[in-house]
C-alpha positions in Angstrom: 0.0 0.0 0.0 1.6 3.3 -1.1 1.5 6.5 0.9 -1.4 8.1 -0.9 -3.6 5.0 -0.7 -2.8 4.6 3.0 -3.7 8.3 3.7 -7.0 7.9 1.9 -7.9 4.7 3.7 -7.1 6.3 7.1 -9.1 9.3 6.1 -12.1 7.3 5.3 -11.8 5.2 8.4 -11.6 8.4 10.4 -14.7 9.7 8.8 -16.5 6.4 9.6 -15.6 6.3 13.3 -16.3 10.0 13.7 -19.6 9.5 11.9 -20.5 6.9 14.5 -19.7 9.3 17.4 -22.1 11.9 15.8 -24.8 9.3 15.3 -24.4 8.0 18.9 -24.7 11.5 20.3 -27.9 11.8 18.2 -29.2 8.6 19.7 -28.4 9.9 23.2 -30.3 13.1 22.4 -33.3 11.1 21.0 -33.1 12.7 17.6 -34.9 11.2 14.6 -33.1 9.4 11.8 -32.5 12.7 9.8 -31.0 14.4 12.9 -28.8 11.4 13.5 -27.5 11.4 9.9 -26.9 15.2 10.0 -24.7 14.8 13.2 -22.9 11.8 11.6 -22.1 13.8 8.5 -20.9 17.0 10.2 -18.9 15.0 12.7 -17.3 12.8 10.0 -16.6 15.6 7.5 -16.2 18.7 9.6 -12.5 18.2 10.5 -11.6 17.3 6.9 -13.4 20.4 5.5 -11.6 22.7 7.9 -8.2 21.0 7.1 -8.7 21.3 3.3 -9.8 24.9 3.5 -6.8 25.8 5.7 -4.2 24.2 3.3 -5.9 25.3 0.1 -7.1 21.9 -1.0 -10.3 23.2 -2.6 -12.8 22.1 -3.3 -12.6 19.8 -0.2 -12.2 16.1 -0.8 -15.7 15.4 0.5 -17.2 17.4 -2.4 -15.2 15.7 -5.2 -15.1 12.0 -4.0 -18.5 10.3 -3.5 -17.0 8.0 -0.9 -16.5 10.8 1.5 -20.2 11.4 1.5 -21.4 7.8 1.6 -19.1 6.7 4.5 -20.7 9.0 7.2 -24.2 8.2 5.9 -23.4 4.5 6.2 -22.0 5.1 9.7 -25.2 7.0 10.7 -27.6 4.4 9.4 -25.6 1.5 11.0 -25.7 3.2 14.3 -29.4 4.1 14.0 -30.3 0.5 13.5 -27.7 -1.3 15.6 -26.9 1.0 18.6 -26.8 -0.7 22.0 -28.7 0.3 25.1 -28.7 4.0 25.8 -26.8 3.5 29.1 -23.7 2.4 27.2 -23.8 5.1 24.5 -21.6 7.7 26.2 -18.8 5.2 26.7 -18.9 4.2 23.1 -18.9 7.9 22.0 -15.7 8.3 24.0 -14.0 5.3 22.4 -15.0 6.1 18.8 -14.2 9.8 19.4 -10.7 8.9 20.5 -10.3 6.8 17.4 -11.5 9.5 15.1 -9.3 12.1 16.8 -6.3 9.8 16.3 -6.9 9.1 12.7 -7.7 12.7 11.7 -4.7 14.3 13.5 -2.5 12.0 11.5 -4.1 12.4 8.1 -4.4 16.1 8.7 -0.7 16.5 9.4 0.2 14.2 6.4 -1.9 16.1 4.0 -0.7 19.5 5.2 2.9 18.3 4.7 2.0 17.2 1.2 0.7 20.7 0.4 4.0 22.2 1.5 3.2 23.6 5.0 6.2 23.9 7.4 6.4 21.4 10.2 4.8 23.4 13.0 1.9 24.5 10.8 1.3 21.0 9.6 1.1 19.8 13.2 -1.4 22.5 14.0 -3.5 21.7 11.0 -3.5 18.0 12.1 -4.6 19.0 15.5 -7.4 21.2 14.2 -8.5 18.5 11.8 -8.7 16.1 14.7 -10.8 18.2 17.0 -12.9 20.1 14.4 -15.6 17.5 13.8 -16.2 16.8 17.5 -16.5 20.5 18.2 -19.2 21.0 15.5 -21.0 17.8 16.7 -21.1 19.0 20.3 -22.2 22.6 19.4 -25.1 21.3 17.2 -26.2 18.8 19.9 -26.1 21.4 22.7 -23.1 19.8 24.5 -20.1 21.7 25.9 -17.4 20.8 23.3 -15.2 18.0 24.6 -12.1 20.1 23.8 -13.2 22.6 26.5 -13.8 19.9 29.2 -11.3 18.8 31.8 -9.7 15.7 30.3 -6.9 16.5 27.9 -8.1 16.3 24.3 -6.2 18.5 21.9 -2.8 17.5 23.5 -2.9 13.9 22.3 -3.9 15.1 18.8 -1.0 17.5 18.7 1.3 14.8 19.9 0.1 12.4 17.2 0.5 15.0 14.5 3.9 16.0 15.8 5.1 12.4 15.5 4.1 12.3 11.8 5.8 15.7 11.2 9.0 14.7 13.0 9.2 11.4 11.1 8.7 13.2 7.8 11.4 15.7 8.7 13.8 12.8 9.4 12.9 11.3 6.0 10.6 8.5 7.2 7.2 8.4 5.5 6.2 4.7 5.7 2.5 4.0 6.3 3.3 2.3 9.6 4.5 5.6 11.1 1.1 7.1 10.6 -0.5 4.1 12.2 1.9 4.2 15.2 1.2 8.0 15.7 -2.5 7.4 15.6 -2.1 4.6 18.2 -0.2 6.9 20.5 -2.9 9.6 20.3 -5.7 7.0 20.8 -4.1 5.4 23.9 -3.3 8.7 25.6 -6.8 10.0 25.0 -8.4 6.9 26.5 -6.0 7.0 29.4 -6.9 10.6 30.0 -10.6 9.7 30.1 -10.1 6.6 32.3 -7.6 8.3 34.8 -9.0 11.8 34.7 -5.8 13.4 33.4 -6.5 17.2 33.1 -4.9 20.1 31.5 -3.5 22.7 34.0 -6.3 24.9 35.5 -5.9 28.4 36.8 -5.3 28.8 40.5 -8.3 29.9 42.6 -7.9 32.2 45.5 
């Protein structure tokens, strides 16, 4: 599998898992099938739209490749018909959200590098791509965006993107590097949720 194919596969997998998180939030909010599909699409495609606009890859990939539109719809429909009991939904949202965050921070950084952005900018684009879909999902569903809550969220995304950028600067571009970087982001995010790792808070008097 060459680099371009690996990047596209990771991108589509990221859209799928983020689409599931959007659909699960819709289930939790008792939305109808249309509302669930809307949340699945904006969650799955939001980060990629932001990424492509920032790096000048216009029109965004979701508007020129039909697979980018079908994948989140499929994720939404699958979740609508097969979601588990409502008591387990929030835990699944967290797991799939961590997976989407990991995949998008990596693909965002890789695509930014391909478009000639410098390393720090590419890492920032990767981070924004990772958190963008979740922020849109939470705002539309009336939730406080997860990036503004206590457990660290953007930090694992930035770390995953930085691994990709650093490896690229050192001349390493093999697909396994992107997978390893995504795994690091995913594990750290899940540990942050499980153990309550928080970003520093201001001191109170």
